[in-house]
LUMDREN-942356 format. One line per 5 residues: number of its first residue (from 1); for each residue x, y, z of N, C-alpha, C. Coordinates in steps of 0.1 Angstrom, whole numbers, plus 5000, padded with zeros to 4 digits. Layout:
BEGIN
NUM = X,Y,Z,X,Y,Z,X,Y,Z; ...
% end
This chain:
BEGIN
1 = 4771,5016,4819,4783,5008,4824,4796,5017,4824; 4797,5025,4814,4809,5034,4814,4809,5043,4825; 4798,5048,4830,4797,5057,4841,4802,5051,4854; 4799,5038,4856,4803,5031,4868,4818,5029,4867; 4823,5026,4855,4838,5024,4854,4845,5037,4856
6 = 4840,5048,4851,4846,5061,4853,4846,5065,4868; 4835,5062,4875,4834,5065,4889,4845,5057,4897; 4847,5045,4893,4857,5037,4899,4871,5042,4897; 4873,5047,4884,4886,5053,4881,4889,5065,4889; 4879,5073,4891,4880,5086,4899,4884,5082,4914
11 = 4877,5072,4920,4880,5068,4933,4894,5063,4934; 4898,5055,4924,4912,5050,4924,4922,5060,4923; 4920,5071,4914,4929,5082,4913,4930,5090,4926; 4919,5091,4933,4919,5099,4946,4928,5091,4956; 4928,5078,4955,4936,5070,4964,4951,5070,4960
16 = 4953,5070,4947,4966,5069,4941,4975,5081,4944; 4969,5093,4945,4977,5105,4946,4981,5108,4960; 4976,5100,4970,4979,5103,4984,4994,5099,4986; 5000,5107,4994,5014,5105,4998,5014,5098,5011; 5020,5086,5012,5020,5078,5024,5030,5068,5024
21 = 5030,5059,5034,5041,5049,5035,5041,5039,5023; 5030,5037,5016,5029,5028,5005,5038,5034,4994; 5037,5047,4991,5045,5053,4981,5059,5052,4983; 5064,5055,4996,5078,5054,4999,5083,5040,4997; 5076,5030,5002,5081,5017,5001,5082,5012,4986
26 = 5071,5015,4979,5071,5011,4965,5082,5017,4956; 5084,5030,4958,5094,5037,4950,5108,5033,4954; 5110,5032,4967,5124,5029,4972,5128,5015,4968; 5120,5006,4969,5123,4992,4965,5126,4991,4950; 5118,4999,4942,5120,4999,4928,5133,5005,4924
31 = 5137,5016,4931,5150,5023,4928,5161,5014,4932; 5161,5008,4943,5172,5000,4948,5173,4986,4941; 5162,4980,4939,5163,4966,4934,5157,4963,4921; 5151,4974,4915,5146,4972,4901,5131,4970,4900; 5126,4968,4888,5112,4967,4885,5106,4954,4892
36 = 5114,4943,4892,5109,4931,4897,5106,4932,4912; 5115,4939,4920,5112,4941,4934,5100,4950,4936; 5099,4961,4928,5088,4970,4929,5075,4963,4927; 5074,4954,4917,5062,4947,4914,5059,4937,4925; 5069,4931,4932,5067,4922,4943,5060,4930,4954
41 = 5065,4942,4957,5058,4950,4967,5044,4954,4963; 5043,4958,4950,5030,4961,4944,5020,4950,4945; 5024,4938,4942,5015,4926,4943,5010,4924,4957; 5019,4927,4967,5014,4926,4981,5003,4936,4984; 5005,4949,4979,4996,4959,4981,4982,4956,4974
46 = 4983,4952,4961,4971,4949,4953,4963,4937,4959; 4971,4927,4964,4964,4915,4970,4957,4920,4983; 4963,4929,4990,4957,4934,5002,4944,4941,4999; 4944,4950,4989,4932,4957,4985,4921,4947,4981; 4925,4937,4973,4915,4927,4969,4910,4919,4981
51 = 4918,4916,4990,4914,4910,5002,4904,4918,5010; 4906,4931,5011,4897,4939,5018,4883,4940,5011; 4883,4941,4998,4871,4941,4990,4863,4929,4993; 4869,4917,4991,4862,4904,4992,4857,4902,5006; 4866,4905,5016,4863,4903,5030,4851,4912,5035
56 = 4852,4924,5031,4842,4934,5036,4828,4931,5030; 4828,4928,5017,4816,4924,5010,4810,4911,5016; 4818,4902,5019,4814,4889,5024,4808,4890,5038; 4814,4899,5046,4810,4900,5060,4807,4914,5064; 4798,4921,5056,4796,4935,5058,4791,4938,5072
61 = 4781,4931,5077,4776,4934,5091,4787,4932,5101; 4794,4921,5100,4805,4919,5110,4816,4929,5110; 4820,4933,5097,4830,4943,5096,4826,4957,5101; 4813,4961,5099,4808,4973,5104,4808,4973,5119; 4805,4962,5125,4805,4961,5140,4819,4962,5145
66 = 4828,4956,5138,4842,4956,5142,4848,4970,5142; 4845,4977,5131,4851,4991,5130,4845,5000,5140; 4832,4998,5144,4826,5006,5154,4831,5003,5168; 4838,4993,5170,4843,4989,5183,4853,5000,5187; 4853,5004,5200,4862,5015,5204,4877,5010,5204
71 = 4879,4997,5204,4893,4992,5204,4899,4990,5190; 4890,4991,5180,4895,4987,5167,4906,4996,5162; 4904,5009,5162,4914,5018,5156,4927,5018,5165; 4925,5019,5178,4938,5019,5186,4946,5006,5184; 4940,4994,5184,4947,4982,5183,4954,4981,5169
76 = 4946,4983,5159,4951,4982,5145,4961,4993,5143; 4959,5005,5148,4968,5016,5146,4982,5014,5153; 4982,5008,5165,4994,5005,5172,5002,4994,5164; 4994,4983,5160,5001,4973,5152,5007,4978,5139; 4999,4986,5132,5004,4992,5120,5015,5001,5122
81 = 5015,5009,5133,5026,5018,5136,5039,5010,5139; 5038,4999,5146,5050,4991,5149,5055,4985,5136; 5046,4981,5127,5051,4975,5114,5059,4986,5106; 5053,4998,5105,5060,5008,5098,5073,5012,5104; 5073,5013,5117,5085,5017,5125,5096,5006,5122
86 = 5092,4993,5123,5102,4982,5121,5108,4983,5107; 5099,4984,5097,5104,4985,5083,5113,4998,5081; 5108,5009,5087,5116,5021,5086,5130,5020,5092; 5130,5015,5104,5143,5013,5111,5152,5004,5103; 5146,4993,5098,5154,4983,5090,5160,4990,5078
91 = 5152,4998,5071,5156,5005,5059,5167,5015,5062; 5165,5022,5074,5174,5033,5077,5188,5027,5081; 5189,5016,5088,5202,5011,5093,5209,5002,5083; 5202,4996,5074,5208,4987,5064,5213,4995,5052; 5221,4988,5044,5227,4994,5032,5223,4986,5020
96 = 5221,4993,5008,5219,4986,4996,5231,4977,4993; 5229,4966,4986,5240,4957,4983,5249,4963,4972; 5262,4964,4974,5271,4969,4963,5267,4982,4958; 5265,4982,4944,5261,4995,4938,5246,4995,4935; 5239,4989,4945,5224,4987,4946,5219,4979,4934
101 = 5227,4971,4928,5223,4961,4919,5223,4947,4925; 5212,4941,4926,5211,4928,4933,5211,4917,4923; 5217,4906,4926,5218,4894,4917,5204,4888,4916; 5202,4881,4904,5188,4875,4902,5185,4866,4913; 5194,4858,4918,5191,4848,4928,5187,4855,4941
106 = 5193,4866,4944,5190,4873,4957,5176,4879,4956; 5173,4885,4944,5159,4891,4943,5149,4880,4944; 5151,4869,4937,5141,4858,4938,5139,4853,4952; 5150,4852,4959,5149,4846,4973,5142,4856,4982; 5141,4868,4979,5135,4878,4988,5121,4883,4983
111 = 5116,4876,4972,5104,4881,4967,5092,4880,4976; 5092,4870,4985,5081,4868,4994,5082,4879,5006; 5094,4882,5009,5097,4893,5019,5092,4906,5014; 5094,4909,5001,5090,4921,4995,5075,4921,4994; 5069,4910,4990,5054,4909,4989,5048,4911,5002
116 = 5054,4905,5013,5048,4907,5026,5049,4921,5031; 5060,4928,5027,5062,4942,5031,5050,4950,5025; 5047,4948,5012,5036,4956,5006,5023,4952,5012; 5021,4939,5015,5008,4935,5021,5006,4940,5035; 5016,4940,5043,5015,4945,5057,5013,4960,5057
121 = 5021,4967,5050,5020,4982,5050,5006,4986,5046; 5000,4979,5037,4986,4983,5032,4976,4977,5042; 4978,4965,5047,4967,4959,5055,4966,4964,5069; 4978,4965,5076,4977,4970,5090,4978,4985,5090; 4968,4991,5084,4967,5006,5083,4952,5009,5085
126 = 4948,5016,5096,4934,5019,5098,4928,5026,5086; 4935,5035,5080,4930,5043,5068,4925,5033,5057; 4933,5023,5054,4929,5014,5044,4916,5007,5047; 4915,5002,5059,4902,4995,5064,4890,5005,5063; 4892,5017,5068,4881,5027,5068,4878,5031,5054
131 = 4888,5032,5046,4886,5037,5032,4877,5026,5024; 4881,5014,5025,4874,5004,5017,4860,5001,5023; 4859,5002,5036,4846,5000,5043,4836,5011,5039; 4841,5023,5039,4833,5035,5035,4829,5034,5021; 4838,5031,5012,4834,5030,4998,4824,5019,4995
136 = 4827,5007,5001,4818,4996,4999,4804,4998,5005; 4804,5003,5017,4791,5006,5024,4783,5016,5016; 4790,5027,5012,4783,5038,5005,4777,5032,4992; 4786,5024,4985,4781,5019,4972,4770,5009,4974; 4770,5001,4985,4760,4991,4987,4746,4997,4990
141 = 4746,5010,4995,4733,5016,4997,4726,5019,4984; 4734,5022,4973,4728,5026,4961,4727,5014,4951; 4736,5004,4952,4736,4993,4942,4738,4980,4950; 4734,4969,4943,4737,4956,4948,4751,4953,4947; 4758,4948,4957,4772,4946,4957,4776,4934,4948
146 = 4766,4927,4943,4769,4915,4935,4764,4917,4920; 4761,4930,4917,4756,4933,4904,4768,4935,4894; 4765,4935,4881,4775,4938,4871,4781,4952,4873; 4772,4961,4877,4777,4975,4879,4787,4976,4890; 4785,4968,4900,4795,4968,4912,4808,4962,4907
151 = 4808,4951,4899,4820,4945,4895,4828,4955,4886; 4821,4963,4878,4827,4973,4869,4833,4984,4878; 4826,4988,4888,4830,4999,4897,4843,4995,4904; 4843,4984,4911,4854,4980,4919,4866,4976,4910; 4863,4971,4898,4874,4968,4888,4881,4981,4884
156 = 4873,4991,4883,4878,5004,4879,4887,5010,4890; 4884,5008,4903,4892,5012,4914,4905,5004,4914; 4904,4991,4914,4916,4983,4915,4925,4984,4902; 4919,4985,4891,4926,4987,4878,4934,5000,4878; 4928,5011,4884,4935,5024,4884,4946,5023,4894
161 = 4944,5016,4906,4955,5015,4916,4967,5007,4910; 4964,4996,4903,4975,4988,4897,4982,4996,4886; 4974,5004,4878,4980,5012,4867,4989,5023,4873; 4984,5030,4882,4992,5041,4888,5004,5036,4895; 5003,5025,4903,5014,5020,4910,5025,5015,4900
166 = 5020,5009,4889,5029,5005,4878,5037,5016,4872; 5030,5028,4870,5037,5040,4865,5048,5044,4875; 5044,5044,4888,5054,5048,4898,5067,5039,4898; 5064,5026,4896,5075,5016,4895,5084,5019,4883; 5078,5021,4872,5085,5023,4859,5092,5036,4860
171 = 5086,5046,4866,5093,5059,4867,5105,5058,4876; 5104,5050,4887,5115,5048,4896,5126,5041,4888; 5123,5032,4879,5133,5025,4871,5141,5035,4863; 5134,5045,4857,5140,5055,4849,5150,5063,4857; 5145,5067,4869,5153,5076,4878,5165,5069,4883
176 = 5165,5056,4886,5176,5049,4892,5188,5049,4883; 5187,5050,4870,5198,5050,4861,5206,5063,4862; 5200,5073,4868,5207,5086,4869,5212,5088,4884; 5211,5078,4892,5215,5080,4906,5228,5073,4909; 5236,5079,4917,5248,5073,4921,5245,5065,4934
181 = 5254,5055,4938,5251,5047,4950,5249,5056,4962; 5257,5066,4964,5256,5075,4976,5242,5082,4976; 5237,5085,4964,5224,5091,4964,5213,5082,4968; 5214,5069,4963,5205,5059,4967,5205,5056,4982; 5217,5056,4987,5219,5054,5001,5212,5065,5009
186 = 5213,5078,5005,5206,5089,5012,5191,5088,5010; 5187,5084,4999,5172,5082,4997,5167,5071,5006; 5175,5060,5007,5171,5050,5016,5169,5055,5031; 5179,5063,5035,5178,5069,5048,5165,5077,5050; 5162,5086,5039,5150,5094,5040,5138,5086,5040
191 = 5137,5075,5031,5125,5067,5031,5123,5060,5044; 5134,5054,5050,5133,5048,5063,5128,5057,5074; 5134,5069,5074,5129,5079,5083,5115,5083,5081; 5110,5084,5069,5096,5087,5066,5087,5076,5071; 5091,5064,5068,5082,5053,5073,5082,5053,5088
196 = 5093,5055,5095,5093,5056,5109,5084,5067,5114; 5084,5079,5108,5076,5090,5112,5061,5086,5110; 5058,5080,5098,5044,5076,5096,5039,5067,5107; 5048,5057,5111,5044,5048,5121,5041,5055,5135; 5050,5064,5139,5048,5072,5151,5036,5080,5151
201 = 5034,5087,5139,5022,5096,5138,5009,5087,5138; 5009,5075,5132,4998,5067,5132,4994,5063,5146; 5004,5059,5155,5001,5055,5168,4996,5067,5177; 5002,5078,5175,4998,5090,5182,4983,5094,5179; 4980,5093,5166,4966,5097,5161,4956,5087,5167
206 = 4958,5074,5167,4948,5065,5172,4947,5065,5187; 4958,5069,5194,4958,5069,5209,4953,5082,5215; 4955,5094,5208,4952,5106,5214,4942,5115,5206; 4938,5111,5194,4929,5119,5187,4917,5111,5182
% end
């Protein structure tokens, strides 16, 4: 049982160390709006991963046929690219409120927007779909997807993702105390530009490669 948990942790760590749009969104929101906002984005990401696991296991044959379709990656890549570009442009042109401290009411009112941001960035991303499909398909060849070992394995992956994302959020909280508003503003510009570039690169890759 411990071996399956350890294998899940290793897969989760491999995913956690990747630098991509999820990291930029998670850290930037945590720095600007605090731990609560970071966890709202994180919850969207984690719910998206859980959604993929459940959906792919439930409809394995249909998902495999969908991914093998020649239109799958281009359509999803273009949609994902537009989402990243839209979020990146919005982040680049807008400014943090005041000294980047938001009132409790404002954070609460925007929690669904933050959750949706995390969910969309993770969901409308061809890599996420391919990653989970590959992991689940490979695992299903060796083990029953509804066995205790499978539950332990996938719990290890999700638990590691939640744990490492939480560490990123808490680290961002520590960093924000040493940042001046102008530095946060510059980081917002950089993060917005990075998300924009990720979006453009995603569309180029699915269309031309």
